[in-house]
C-alpha positions, 0 to 999 in steps of 0.5 A, a space after each residue: 660113507 660114500 658121497 656122490 659127485 654133485 650134492 648142490 641141488 639136494 642140499 639146497 632143497 634141505 637148507 632152504 624151505 619155502 613155507 607159503 608165500 610169507 615164510 622161508 626157513 634157512 637151515 644150517 646142517 651138521 653131519 657127523 661121521 666118525 672123526 669128520 664134521 661137515 657144516 653146510 651153510 647157505 652162501 650168505 653165511 658160509 664165510 667165517 670171521 673168528 667170532 662166527 667160527 667160535 660160535 659154530 664150534 660152541 654150537 657143535 660141541 653143545 650138540 655133540 654133548 646133548 647126543 651123549 658124546 
């Protein structure tokens, strides 16, 4: 997979979705490519404390199991 140089704007469009004036969706993205996992989070969620890292790992493993890995 070839990555471009600047993905900031495209990722921002996917992570933050405005749905009218009253609703805003914030997503966490996971990209799986062979033996690499990339987790994309909004700025306010990107810093890991141990409990957050464990939760992210658990959610990632659950996601991979549901996909048949």
